[in-house]
N, C-alpha and C positions, 0 to 999 in steps of 0.2 A: 863303182858306185851307180851311177846314171842307172844302170839296167837293174841293180836292188832298189833302187828308190821308184821306180816304173813298177815293180812288181808290189810293192808295199802300197802304192798310190791305187795300184789296179784293186786290190785286195779290201781298202777301205772303201773304194766306191762302190763298190759291187760288182766290178767287172773281172771277172776271174781267169780270164783266156791266157793271161800271162802265166799263170800260177797252176801247179798241177792240181786239180781240184781235191784230193787226198790230204793235201797240207792247207788250204787254203782257210779263215775261218770266214765264215760266210755271214754276214748281219742281213737280219730279215725283221723289218727294212733295211735297205742300205744305209749305212753310216751319214752319211750327207743329210740323207731323209730324216732320219732320227733326231738330228740337231737342228732341223728347219721345224719339226714337228715339235720340238721343245719349245722354241721360242712362241710358234703360233699358241700354244696352249697357255703358256705365258701371258701373251696379249688378250686372250681369250678370259684369263682369271682377273687382269689388272685394268681392261681397256683403256691402254694410252690412247689419248688423242695426236701425238705426234711422235711420230717414230724416226730414227736413222738408223740406216746400218751401215757401217763403216767397213771398208774391205768388201764392198758388194759384190765384187766379182762380173759374174754371168746373171745376175739380176732375180737367182731361183727364189731368194728369202721373199724376195718385194713382191713377185708374183704371187708368192703364198698368202702375203699377210693383205694383199691390196682388197682381199675379200670381207676383212673385218668391218664390220659395218660400224665400229666403234674409232678408226683413223680416218682422222679429215687431212693429216699431211705426213707422207712417205718419203723420204729421202734416203739415196743410195750415192756413197761417196768412194771411187777409187782410182787408181793413180792409170790406170789401164785406160784411155781416152777413146779407143777404138773398140774394146769391148763394150765398154758403156753405149757407144752410138749404134753399135750393131745389133745389140739386144734390146734398145728403148723402146721401138714398138712393138714387143711382147708387152709392154706395160698399159699401151693406150688402150682406150674403151673399145669393146665388140658392140655389135649391133645391138646384142641383149642389153646391155647396159644402158642404151638410150630407149629400149623399149619399156624396162623394168629401171627406171632410178633408183639411188640410192636413199634414205631418210636424209643422211648429212654428204656437205661436199668433200671431195678429195682431191688432194692436187699430189702429184707425184713429180719429183725434181730429182733427175741424176748429174751428181758434180765430179768431174775432174780434178782431182787434187789430191794431196797427201793428208791422212789422218794425223798428221803431227804438226799440221798447219791450224793457227786458229782462224775460223769463220764463222762471225758473228749472227748468221742465218742459221747456225744450228744451236744458237740460247735458246735455252726454255723449253727444251723435247722432254716428255715423260720417258722414254726408252731408248736407248743407244742400244746396239748390240755390235760385239765384233766377235764374229763367229771365225774361227781359225784364221785369226788374222797376227795376232804379237809375235807368233814364232815365225813372221814373214819379215820382222824389224830387226836392223841392225842395233848394235848397241848403244848407239847414239839417238836413233829414233825411237827406241824402248827407255830409255829415259827420259825424252821428252813426250812421252805417249802420256802417263798421268799429270803430267803440267796440262797438258792441253784437255783432254778427256772428261777425267775428272773433274780438276779445279777449274779452267776456264769453263767449258760447256756444261758441267755440272749439273745433266739431266738428273732427274728422279730415281731412275733405275737403270743400270747398267748390265749388260750380260756377256759375259768373255768366255769363249771354249777355246779349246789349246789341247794339243796332243797328250797325253800320257805317255811318258817314254818308258814307265815299268812294265807298260802292254808291249812293246815293241820286239820282245823275243821271242813271244807268240805268234810272230809271222814270220815266214820264211825269208831268210838273209836279209833283216832288215837293221841299217843303221839309223838313217833319219827318214821319215816317210815321204820326202819331198825334197827335189833338190833344192828348191828354192828356200826350204826352211832354215833358219841362222841356229837356230837350238831346238829342242824340244825337253821340256820339263818333266820332272817326278811329281807325284803329286805332291811332297812335302816344299819341295822346289816352288812351285805355283801357288801353293797356300799362303807360302813366308811370303813372297812379292805381294801376293792379292792382301792379305792382312796389313801388311806394311802402306800400302797405298792406301785402303780404304780406312784406315786410323789416319793418316796424314790427313786426307780430303774427307774426314767427317762422314765415313759411307758405314755401313753394317754389312756383312758378306757370308753365305752362305754357300754351302760346295755341294756340288751333285755333277753326274754325268750322263753320259750315254753309251749305247754299246756295251752290254756285258760281257764280262770274261768266259770262256766255257767251261765247263764242269770241271774241278779239280784245279783251278786256278784263279779261283775267286781274289785271291790274294793280293794280285796285281791291282786290282780294281777298274772303272772304267775305261774303256777305250781313247773315249771322248772326256774331259775333264772340264768342268763348268762352275765358272762363279757368278753369282747374283749378289750385285751389289745394289743396295737401297740407300739412299741418302737418309742420314736422320734427320727427322723433321718435315720429313715430305720434300715438297719442291720446292726450289730456288722463289724466293719472293720475285713480284715485278718492279718493285726495286733494284734487287741485284743486278736484274737484265737490262733495266734500262740503263744504267749506270755504265754498261759496255760501250766502245765506241764501235763505230760500224766496220768493219772488218770483213770486206770481201774479196778472198783470194781464190776462192774455187771458181772453175769456169764450169757455167750450166751448159749442159751438152744435152740436155731432155728434159722437157717438161710438158707434161699433159693434164687436164681436169674432167673430173668425171661427173655427168648426171647427176643432179638429187633434187630432192623435193623440196629444197630451200631456193632453189632457181625458178623463177615463177612460170617459165613457158614449160617447163619440165613439169611442173606441179600442175597447172591447167591441164597440160596433154594426159596426165594419168586420174586426176579428175575427173575430166570429162568422160574418157573412157570407162572408169568405174560405174558414173552414174547412168552411163549408157548402156553398159552391160546389165546392172541391177535392174533397170525401168523394163528394159527387153525379157529378162526370166521373169520378172512379176506379170508382164503383158501374156506371157506365153503360160505360166502357170494358171492363169484365170480365165483362158479362152474355153477350156472343156465346162467348165462352171457357166460361162455365159452361154455355150450352147445349151446347156440344161433349163434354162429358164423359160419363159411363156413365149419369148417372143416380143414382149410390148418395149418399146423403144421409144419412150418419150422423152422430153427433156432434162427430166427431175433426175438428178443425182442416184445413182444405185450403188450401193455399198455392195462391193463384191468380194470383201476382206476375208469373212470366212473366219471361224472360230480358234482357228489354228495359223502360226505366223508359217507363211509359203517357203517352204525349202526348196532351191531349184534342183533338176537332177542332176547329179554329179558335181554339186554344188560345196561350198563351205560346209563343216559341222559346225552346230551353232551350241555353247554351254545351256544349262537351264537358263541362268540370269539374264545370257544374250537373249536366249527366245521369248522371255517374258518381255525384255525390253520392246522388242520387235513387237510382240503380240499388244503392248499398252500404246503403243504410236498411232496416229492417225491412220487409217486403213485405204488404199486405193479405191477409186470409184471411177464410174462410166456417166459419162454424159452424151447420149446418142451413140455415135462409134470412134467418139473420142477416149481415151484412156490417161487420168490423171494418177499421179502418183505423188502425197506429199511431200516436200522436204525434209520436213520431221519424220516420218517414214525411214528415208533414204538414211538419213542421220543415223537412225536406229542400227543400222547394220555394221558392226566391227570394222569393217576395211572403211567405209567412209568416214565413219565416227573418228577413226585415226587420222584420216586426212585432214577434216574440216571441224573446227571447235564448234561452230553454230549455224543457224540457219541462212544468216545476214553474208556469211563468209562464203558458203557454197552458191548461193545464190549471184552473188557479185561476182564470180570466177565463170559458171558454167552461162551466166545469162545471154554472151553473143554468140553461144556455141550450141545450147540446146533449147527448143522452145518451151516458154512457161506459161502458166496460166494468169488472165489478166492482173491477179495482183500477184503475182509473184512466188506465190506459196507453194506450189506444184508443178512439174514436170508433165507434158502434156504429148502423148503421141497418139498416132491412130489406133484404135484397136487391132484391127484387124488388116492385113498387107498380104501381096503376093503370095509369099512362100507358105502362109497357111493355109493356102487353096491345096497345097502339094501334101497337107499333111490333114486334109479333111476337117479344118475348122470354118 
């Protein structure tokens, strides 16, 4: 049995060394990736803010989901504490996450505990996933599972995947796909269970799957069957959540937070950097025009904006509406060898406009980091610098 289970597990996970190539069913991409991609597509579609993966294992799904900009809280729960501790660091932010912070906060937490235990920290979630989980539960835990997940946690959406036993005869020498599986259901068995649970806890459910069968065996259905449960009436009300007593039975073994524009220090860092880059781009783009001037350098401001909105080389491509907005904003100008860029001009550029709502907000954030004009209406910088000489300006 163990050898057979190993063979099937290898087939399903896309590793075919244990099984002769001519007898193995090859999934491209591997079946586990198809399951995770299915969840990611669902997240892209519904944009949940709070997502929990029960039975998260090696945290592969969490690592895939953490890049979704809509998610603000990502939780994994598993019975294997050692695996959670070992894989936790892979969920921590990298250097690039600090250089380019997210728009929204993101907190990731890994809990050690059983999925049939109630923990109030998982209340009020938008999505809970149970990928290849229920087949590992014994009869007692399986009976408690709906009470906890559907009844107590009651998220807006639940996704459950489990092996389709009707597919198993297509694998070489397979009874169960894993030695730890307590059962594997046919499509009818899974759908009967799912419909009963959905009806009892006021959910609707639709069925699909991943891992298409080979030609000629379409009647067996998908290799992995999936149920998508949606709570009737949408989210649980805040009142329902607040009525629950605090129950903290899980043990937090890993917690991390990602830098975001909602955090003042990272917002300032990004805004100052964006303003500096845009000012430098405008400065460099105007140097050739200044060189063509007749050399008069009085103290009167000289409008060097030109008739078209300057677009830096290798810079962003603007839409016609964006170009018009930039064109209609106050133009950069020179006073002597000083280059002035009005804040209103900077706010006309899409990336800066997305960061700042108005001129006052921009001024208050950058004032102690970037030189401003005496009235605070424009960024001021030297028109020429040392490096310009290297390029003949």
